[in-house]
C-alpha positions in Angstrom: -13.3 31.8 -45.4 -15.3 29.4 -47.6 -13.6 26.6 -50.0 -15.3 23.7 -52.1 -16.3 22.0 -48.6 -16.8 24.6 -46.3 -14.9 23.2 -43.8 -13.5 26.6 -42.7 -17.0 27.6 -42.4 -18.3 24.9 -40.5 -15.3 25.1 -38.0 -16.3 28.6 -37.0 -19.9 27.9 -36.8 -18.8 24.8 -34.5 -16.7 27.1 -32.2 -19.8 29.8 -32.3 -22.1 27.2 -31.0 -19.7 25.5 -28.4 -19.4 29.2 -26.9 -15.7 29.5 -27.9 -16.5 32.9 -29.8 -19.3 35.3 -30.3 -17.4 37.3 -33.3 -16.9 35.8 -36.5 -14.8 37.4 -39.4 -15.0 36.4 -42.8 -12.4 37.4 -45.4 -12.0 37.5 -49.2 -13.4 40.2 -51.4 -14.8 39.4 -55.0 -12.2 39.7 -57.8 -14.6 40.0 -60.7 -11.8 39.1 -63.5 -11.6 35.7 -61.7 -14.8 35.0 -59.8 -17.0 32.6 -61.2 -20.0 32.8 -58.7 -20.6 36.6 -58.4 -20.1 36.8 -54.8 -16.8 36.9 -52.7 -15.7 34.4 -50.5 -16.7 36.4 -47.2 -20.4 36.8 -48.6 -20.5 33.2 -49.4 -19.2 32.5 -45.8 -21.6 34.8 -44.3 -24.5 33.0 -46.1 -22.9 29.6 -44.8 -22.6 30.7 -41.3 -26.3 32.0 -41.3 -27.7 29.1 -42.7 -25.8 27.1 -40.0 -27.5 29.2 -37.2 -24.7 31.8 -36.2 -26.7 35.1 -35.5 -26.0 38.0 -38.4 -24.8 40.5 -35.5 -22.1 38.1 -34.6 -20.5 37.8 -38.4 -18.4 40.6 -39.7 -17.0 40.9 -43.3 -13.2 42.0 -43.9 -12.0 43.2 -46.8 -8.9 41.9 -48.7 -8.2 40.4 -52.0 -5.1 38.0 -50.9 -4.3 36.6 -47.8 -1.5 39.4 -47.4 -4.3 42.2 -47.6 -6.7 40.3 -45.5 -3.8 39.8 -42.7 -3.1 43.4 -43.0 -6.6 44.4 -42.7 -7.0 41.9 -39.4 -3.9 43.0 -38.0 -5.4 46.4 -37.3 -8.8 45.1 -35.7 -7.2 43.6 -32.4 -5.0 44.8 -29.7 -2.1 42.6 -28.6 -3.8 41.1 -25.4 -7.0 39.8 -27.7 -7.2 36.1 -28.3 -8.1 35.5 -31.9 -8.2 32.2 -33.8 -7.2 32.0 -37.5 -9.0 29.0 -39.1 -8.0 28.4 -42.8 -6.9 25.3 -44.5 -4.2 22.9 -43.0 -1.9 23.7 -45.7 -2.4 27.4 -46.0 -1.9 28.2 -42.4 1.9 28.3 -42.7 1.6 31.2 -45.0 -1.5 33.0 -43.2 0.5 32.6 -40.0 3.7 34.0 -41.5 1.8 37.4 -43.0 0.0 37.5 -40.0 2.8 37.9 -38.1 4.7 39.8 -40.3 2.2 42.7 -39.5 2.6 42.3 -35.9 -0.5 39.9 -35.4 -0.1 36.7 -33.6 -3.2 34.6 -34.0 -4.3 31.0 -32.6 -3.8 28.8 -35.2 -6.7 26.6 -36.0 -6.1 24.4 -39.2 -9.4 22.9 -41.0 -9.7 21.4 -44.3 -7.3 18.9 -44.0 -7.4 16.8 -47.2 -6.5 13.8 -46.2 -8.2 10.3 -45.7 -8.1 8.7 -42.7 -6.4 5.5 -44.5 -3.0 6.9 -45.4 -1.9 3.8 -47.0 -0.4 3.9 -50.1 -2.1 2.4 -53.5 -1.1 2.5 -57.0 -3.4 5.5 -57.6 -1.3 7.6 -55.6 1.2 7.6 -58.4 -1.4 7.8 -61.6 -1.5 11.2 -63.2 -4.9 12.7 -62.1 -6.8 16.2 -61.9 -6.7 16.0 -58.5 -2.9 15.4 -58.2 -2.0 18.2 -60.4 -4.3 20.6 -58.2 -2.5 19.5 -55.2 1.0 19.9 -56.7 -0.1 23.3 -58.2 -1.3 24.3 -54.7 2.0 23.2 -53.0 3.8 25.0 -55.6 2.0 28.2 -54.9 2.6 28.1 -51.2 6.0 27.4 -51.7 6.7 30.1 -54.2 4.9 32.4 -51.9 7.1 31.7 -49.1 10.2 31.9 -51.2 9.4 35.8 -52.2 8.0 36.4 -48.9 4.2 36.8 -49.3 
């Protein structure tokens, strides 16, 4: 659960230090053909969590190359009566929840990495082409297509 800003990892660490959880599961298996860092997201998240004071014995890695695979693995780890939180980027949460629910796994959604600013007033920069705008549109299309095909 690592991203550019590490917001998801920090959210998990904050919950741990607040006593809200004693177990953090990190997902994301290394996909060698598309990886730039030589580590999977779970491994990166584990290192960040430890650097934020989370004890190693409270961190576990869960396999999965895609959100669908991760939800499939997570669904096997919990009983129906267990309260489990799912931390992911706010823009990705609807898909992660949908995939979890399709597998009979109903975690409590915990959005992170909102990707917005405090001042939401539009400016001229909002309509100018940019790399950030292309990334946002690409992300939105990917999430929309995933929902369209049931992924």
